[in-house]
C-alpha positions as CSV (number, residue, x, y, z in Angstrom):
1,X,-1.7,-0.8,-13.1
2,X,0.6,1.5,-11.2
3,X,-0.5,5.1,-10.4
4,X,1.3,7.9,-8.7
5,X,-0.7,10.6,-7.0
6,X,1.0,13.7,-5.5
7,X,-0.6,16.0,-2.9
8,X,0.2,19.4,-1.5
9,X,0.0,18.0,2.1
10,X,-1.1,15.0,4.1
11,X,-4.6,16.5,4.7
12,X,-5.2,16.5,0.9
13,X,-3.9,13.0,0.7
14,X,-6.2,11.8,3.5
15,X,-9.2,13.4,1.8
16,X,-8.4,11.6,-1.4
17,X,-7.8,8.2,0.4
18,X,-11.1,8.5,2.3
19,X,-13.0,9.0,-0.9
20,X,-11.1,6.1,-2.5
21,X,-12.0,3.9,0.4
22,X,-15.7,4.9,0.3
23,X,-15.9,4.2,-3.4
24,X,-14.1,0.8,-3.4
25,X,-15.9,-0.5,-0.3
26,X,-19.3,0.6,-1.6
27,X,-18.7,-1.0,-5.0
28,X,-17.8,-4.3,-3.4
29,X,-20.6,-4.2,-0.8
30,X,-23.5,-2.9,-3.0
31,X,-22.6,-4.0,-6.5
32,X,-20.5,-7.1,-6.2
33,X,-20.0,-9.6,-3.4
34,X,-21.7,-8.0,-0.4
35,X,-18.7,-7.3,1.8
36,X,-15.3,-5.6,1.6
37,X,-12.0,-6.8,2.9
38,X,-9.2,-4.5,4.0
39,X,-5.8,-5.0,5.6
40,X,-4.1,-2.1,7.4
41,X,-0.5,-1.8,8.4
42,X,0.8,0.2,11.3
43,X,3.2,3.1,11.7
44,X,2.5,6.8,12.3
45,X,1.7,7.9,8.8
46,X,-1.8,6.3,8.4
47,X,-3.1,7.3,11.9
48,X,-4.5,10.7,10.8
49,X,-6.2,9.0,7.9
50,X,-7.8,6.4,10.3
51,X,-9.0,9.2,12.6
52,X,-10.8,10.8,9.6
53,X,-12.1,7.5,8.4
54,X,-13.7,6.8,11.8
55,X,-15.8,9.9,11.5
56,X,-17.0,9.2,7.9
57,X,-20.8,8.4,8.0
58,X,-21.0,6.9,4.5
59,X,-19.0,3.8,5.3
60,X,-20.9,0.5,5.7
61,X,-18.7,-0.8,8.6
62,X,-21.0,-3.8,9.3
63,X,-20.0,-5.2,5.9
64,X,-16.3,-4.5,6.2
65,X,-13.8,-7.2,7.4
66,X,-10.6,-5.7,8.9
67,X,-7.3,-7.4,9.1
68,X,-3.8,-6.4,10.2
69,X,-0.9,-6.5,7.6
70,X,1.7,-7.0,10.4
71,X,2.1,-6.7,14.1
72,X,4.8,-6.5,16.7
73,X,4.4,-9.4,19.1
74,X,4.1,-7.2,22.2
75,X,1.2,-6.6,24.6
76,X,-1.8,-4.9,22.9
77,X,-1.4,-2.1,25.5
78,X,2.0,-1.2,24.1
79,X,1.9,2.0,22.2
80,X,4.2,0.7,19.5
81,X,1.8,-2.2,18.9
82,X,0.0,-1.7,15.6
83,X,-3.1,-3.2,17.2
84,X,-3.0,-0.6,20.0
85,X,-2.8,2.3,17.5
86,X,-5.5,1.0,15.1
87,X,-7.7,0.1,18.0
88,X,-7.3,3.7,19.4
89,X,-7.9,5.6,16.2
90,X,-10.5,3.4,14.3
91,X,-11.7,0.2,15.9
92,X,-12.7,1.3,19.4
93,X,-14.3,4.7,18.4
94,X,-16.6,2.8,16.0
95,X,-16.9,-0.4,18.2
96,X,-16.1,-2.5,15.1
97,X,-17.0,-6.1,15.3
98,X,-15.6,-7.6,12.1
99,X,-12.0,-7.3,13.2
100,X,-9.5,-10.3,12.9
101,X,-6.6,-10.1,15.3
102,X,-3.3,-11.9,15.4
103,X,-3.3,-14.3,18.4
104,X,-0.6,-13.4,20.8
105,X,-1.4,-16.1,23.4
106,X,0.3,-18.9,21.5
107,X,3.7,-19.6,19.9
108,X,4.6,-17.2,17.1
109,X,4.8,-19.8,14.4
110,X,1.4,-21.2,15.4
111,X,0.0,-17.7,15.5
112,X,1.2,-17.0,11.9
113,X,-0.3,-20.3,10.7
114,X,-3.5,-19.6,12.5
115,X,-3.8,-16.2,11.0
116,X,-3.1,-17.5,7.5
117,X,-5.9,-20.1,7.9
118,X,-8.3,-17.5,9.3
119,X,-7.7,-15.3,6.3
120,X,-8.4,-18.2,3.9
121,X,-11.6,-19.1,5.9
122,X,-13.0,-15.6,6.1
123,X,-12.2,-14.7,2.5
124,X,-13.3,-18.2,1.4
125,X,-10.3,-18.5,-0.9
126,X,-7.3,-20.9,-0.9
127,X,-5.4,-18.0,-2.5
128,X,-6.9,-15.0,-0.7
129,X,-7.2,-11.6,-2.4
130,X,-8.0,-8.6,-0.3
131,X,-10.0,-5.8,-1.8
132,X,-7.6,-3.2,-0.4
133,X,-4.3,-3.2,1.4
134,X,-2.9,0.0,3.0
135,X,0.9,0.1,3.3
136,X,3.6,2.4,4.5
137,X,7.2,2.6,3.3
138,X,10.2,2.7,5.6
139,X,13.3,4.8,5.0
140,X,15.1,1.5,4.3
141,X,12.5,0.5,1.7
142,X,10.7,-2.0,3.9
143,X,6.9,-2.4,3.9
144,X,4.7,-4.4,6.3
145,X,7.4,-6.1,8.4
146,X,9.3,-7.2,5.3
147,X,12.8,-5.8,5.7
148,X,15.5,-5.8,3.0
149,X,17.8,-8.3,4.8
150,X,15.1,-10.5,6.2
151,X,14.3,-14.1,5.3
152,X,10.6,-13.3,5.0
153,X,11.5,-11.0,2.0
154,X,12.1,-14.2,0.0
155,X,9.2,-16.3,1.3
156,X,7.3,-17.9,-1.5
157,X,5.0,-20.4,0.1
158,X,3.7,-19.0,3.4
159,X,1.1,-16.2,3.3
160,X,1.9,-15.1,6.9
161,X,5.2,-15.6,8.6
162,X,7.3,-14.7,11.6
163,X,10.2,-12.3,11.3
164,X,12.5,-10.2,13.6
165,X,14.8,-7.2,13.3
166,X,18.3,-7.8,14.7
167,X,18.1,-4.7,16.9
168,X,14.6,-5.6,18.4
169,X,14.0,-7.9,21.3
170,X,10.5,-8.9,20.1
171,X,9.4,-10.8,17.0
172,X,6.9,-9.7,14.4
173,X,4.2,-11.4,12.4
174,X,3.6,-10.2,8.9
175,X,1.7,-10.9,5.7
176,X,4.2,-12.0,3.0
177,X,4.6,-10.7,-0.6
178,X,2.6,-13.6,-2.1
179,X,-0.4,-12.6,0.0
180,X,0.0,-8.8,-0.4
181,X,0.6,-9.1,-4.2
182,X,-2.6,-11.1,-4.7
183,X,-4.7,-8.1,-3.5
184,X,-7.0,-6.2,-5.9
185,X,-5.9,-2.7,-4.8
186,X,-2.9,-1.6,-2.8
187,X,-2.2,2.0,-1.6
188,X,1.2,3.0,-0.4
189,X,1.2,6.2,1.8
190,X,4.4,8.2,2.1
191,X,4.9,11.7,3.5
192,X,7.8,13.9,4.4
193,X,11.3,14.7,3.1
194,X,12.8,11.7,4.8
195,X,10.9,9.4,2.4
196,X,11.9,11.2,-0.8
197,X,15.1,9.3,-1.5
198,X,13.6,5.9,-1.0
199,X,10.6,6.8,-3.1
200,X,13.0,7.7,-5.9
201,X,14.8,4.4,-5.5
202,X,11.5,2.5,-5.8
203,X,9.8,4.5,-8.5
204,X,12.7,5.8,-10.6
205,X,15.5,3.4,-10.0
206,X,13.2,0.3,-9.6
207,X,15.6,-1.1,-7.0
208,X,14.4,-4.6,-6.5
209,X,16.6,-5.0,-3.4
210,X,13.9,-3.0,-1.6
211,X,10.8,-5.0,-0.5
212,X,8.4,-2.1,-1.4
213,X,9.7,-2.2,-5.0
214,X,8.5,-5.8,-5.2
215,X,4.9,-5.0,-4.4
216,X,2.2,-5.5,-7.1
217,X,-1.5,-5.5,-7.2
218,X,-4.0,-7.3,-9.4
219,X,-5.9,-4.1,-10.3
220,X,-4.4,-0.9,-9.0
221,X,-1.2,-0.1,-7.2
222,X,-1.4,3.5,-5.8
223,X,1.5,5.6,-4.5
224,X,0.0,8.4,-2.5
225,X,2.7,11.0,-1.8
226,X,2.9,14.5,-0.4
227,X,5.0,16.9,-2.3
228,X,8.0,16.4,0.0
229,X,8.1,12.7,-0.4
230,X,7.7,13.2,-4.2
231,X,10.3,15.9,-4.7
232,X,12.7,13.7,-6.7
233,X,10.1,12.4,-9.1
């Protein structure tokens, strides 16, 4: 099921998403399988949400397994590294232990395979299904590190793969659409005027040339938008 939720501002969006996170994680931990799996992507948009999440006392962090949707293969001390940002705003403040990092000390292809095998092992599934995946949307319609012109966009077999933008000197490792689309719940977060046109192309035009328009979820696919990003809907 696809659901679009519009908010007056990002603060209201963050409040909603925190409540959603609490409910989904509590249901899985207390009522169902005893733990909750979440994959988080990078970018600036979710950082304020992560900062609020880190201060929420109701979350049972010792039962939550945290993964990275994608990562730039740079030093973890680089401020454009997703690991750096998520560490800063969420992992280090809470001293989280159940965090599964992409290995940057080995060859990129080996690191992608290692991460795929780790996900299968931790989730105990040959076809892993995360409880929740948090995604952003780029102005070009990319999500995770799946860009419109990239080979990884058409990857059907691998769950994690290596990719690289032409203008970047570093590579990236990203979950692929087969893994993302097998998730129970997915939440896209988009804010600002500069996202309005691409949101229209995804939700109104259904432009399948855009990676974000090819994302599905087994249960709920949420588009969480501020009024500026939703102005053409």
